[in-house]
VEXTOR-757111 format. One line per field, with one value per residue (C-alpha): residue number from 1; residue in three letters; x, y, z. Coordinates in Angstrom, 1 decimal, always signed. Layout:
# VEXTOR-757111
pos <- NUM|...
code <- Ala|...
X <- X|...
Y <- Y|...
Z <- Z|...
//
This chain:
# VEXTOR-757111
pos <- 1|2|3|4|5|6|7|8|9|10|11|12|13|14|15|16|17|18|19|20|21|22|23|24|25|26|27|28|29|30|31|32|33|34|35|36|37|38|39|40|41|42|43|44|45|46|47|48|49|50|51|52|53|54|55|56|57|58|59|60|61|62|63|64|65|66|67|68|69|70|71|72|73|74|75|76|77|78|79|80|81|82|83|84|85|86|87|88|89|90|91|92|93|94|95|96|97|98|99|100|101|102|103|104|105|106|107|108|109
code <- Met|Phe|Lys|Leu|Leu|Gln|Lys|Pro|Glu|Phe|Thr|His|Val|Val|Lys|Val|Ser|Val|Pro|Val|Ala|Gly|Gly|His|Asp|Thr|Gln|Thr|Phe|Thr|Ala|Arg|Phe|Arg|Ala|Met|Ser|Val|Ser|Asp|Ala|Glu|Ala|His|Asn|Thr|Leu|Thr|Val|Glu|Gly|Thr|Asn|Ala|Tyr|Leu|Arg|Glu|Ile|Phe|Val|Gly|Trp|Glu|Gly|Val|Gln|Asp|Asp|Gln|Gly|Glu|Ala|Leu|Pro|Phe|Asn|Asp|Ala|Thr|Arg|Asp|Arg|Met|Ile|Asp|Val|Pro|Phe|Val|Arg|Met|Ala|Leu|Leu|Glu|Thr|Tyr|Asn|Ala|Ala|Met|Met|Gly|Ala|Lys|Arg|Gly|Asn
X <- +96.7|+98.6|+99.5|+102.5|+101.2|+103.5|+101.6|+98.9|+95.9|+93.0|+90.0|+89.1|+86.4|+88.3|+86.5|+87.2|+86.5|+85.6|+85.7|+82.5|+81.2|+81.0|+82.6|+83.0|+81.1|+82.3|+82.3|+83.3|+84.7|+86.3|+90.0|+92.1|+95.4|+98.6|+100.4|+104.0|+106.7|+109.0|+111.9|+110.0|+108.5|+112.0|+112.8|+110.4|+111.2|+107.7|+109.0|+108.7|+105.6|+107.3|+108.2|+104.7|+103.4|+105.5|+104.4|+100.8|+101.0|+102.3|+99.9|+96.7|+95.8|+91.9|+88.6|+84.9|+82.3|+84.3|+82.3|+83.1|+81.2|+78.4|+77.8|+79.2|+81.5|+85.1|+87.4|+90.5|+93.7|+97.0|+95.5|+92.6|+94.7|+97.1|+94.3|+93.2|+96.4|+96.9|+94.0|+95.2|+92.1|+92.0|+95.9|+95.6|+92.5|+94.3|+97.6|+95.4|+93.3|+96.1|+98.4|+95.4|+94.8|+98.4|+98.6|+95.4|+92.9|+93.9|+93.7|+91.8|+93.1
Y <- -7.4|-10.6|-13.1|-15.2|-18.2|-20.9|-24.1|-22.9|-25.3|-24.9|-27.0|-27.6|-29.8|-32.8|-34.2|-37.8|-39.5|-42.9|-45.6|-47.5|-49.7|-47.7|-44.6|-42.7|-41.2|-37.8|-38.0|-35.4|-34.9|-32.1|-32.3|-30.4|-29.8|-28.3|-25.7|-27.2|-24.7|-24.6|-25.8|-28.8|-29.9|-29.9|-32.8|-35.0|-37.0|-36.8|-39.0|-42.1|-43.6|-43.7|-39.9|-39.0|-40.9|-39.0|-35.8|-36.7|-37.8|-34.3|-32.2|-34.3|-34.0|-34.5|-34.7|-34.5|-36.4|-39.9|-43.0|-46.5|-49.3|-49.4|-45.8|-44.9|-41.9|-42.9|-41.3|-39.7|-41.5|-42.8|-45.8|-44.6|-41.9|-44.3|-46.3|-43.3|-42.3|-45.9|-45.5|-44.1|-42.0|-40.4|-39.8|-38.0|-36.1|-34.8|-33.9|-31.8|-30.0|-29.2|-27.8|-25.9|-24.5|-23.7|-21.9|-19.8|-19.0|-17.9|-14.3|-13.0|-10.6
Z <- +7.0|+6.2|+9.2|+8.9|+10.8|+12.1|+10.8|+8.6|+7.9|+5.6|+4.3|+0.9|-0.9|-2.8|-5.7|-6.5|-9.8|-8.6|-11.3|-11.7|-14.6|-17.8|-16.3|-13.3|-10.2|-8.8|-4.9|-2.4|+1.0|+2.8|+3.5|+6.0|+4.8|+6.5|+4.1|+3.8|+3.4|+0.1|+1.9|+3.8|+0.6|-0.9|+1.3|-0.3|-3.4|-4.8|-7.9|-5.8|-4.2|-0.8|-1.0|-2.3|+0.7|+3.1|+1.6|+1.7|+5.4|+6.2|+4.3|+4.8|+8.3|+8.7|+6.9|+7.1|+5.2|+4.7|+5.4|+5.6|+3.2|+5.6|+5.4|+9.0|+9.6|+9.2|+11.8|+10.8|+12.2|+10.7|+9.7|+7.8|+6.3|+5.1|+3.5|+1.6|+0.3|-1.0|-3.3|-6.7|-7.6|-4.0|-3.9|-7.3|-6.2|-2.7|-4.7|-7.3|-4.7|-2.3|-5.4|-6.6|-3.2|-2.8|-6.1|-5.7|-8.2|-11.6|-12.2|-15.1|-17.7
//
């Protein structure tokens, strides 16, 4: 049975390709996303930095497994979320993970 939820949320593992000397290091964390309706998504101009920031602020609503540079758990709040979405390789990983989750797994032949 399908349930039509008012504000559906889900978690997915986000794989972040972090630039390091000579290549990249793949790091992961679990993000909590809020599924945005098509009509709400249309209100965001994701062709601009500010439009994409606003979009990410609405869909990216929590995390697990994020640490600061001392290895301490970093709590999710507006300020730390905004720091995360300001990092280019993190923002790309968030968008890719969210979009893949919303499109679902590709079906085989």
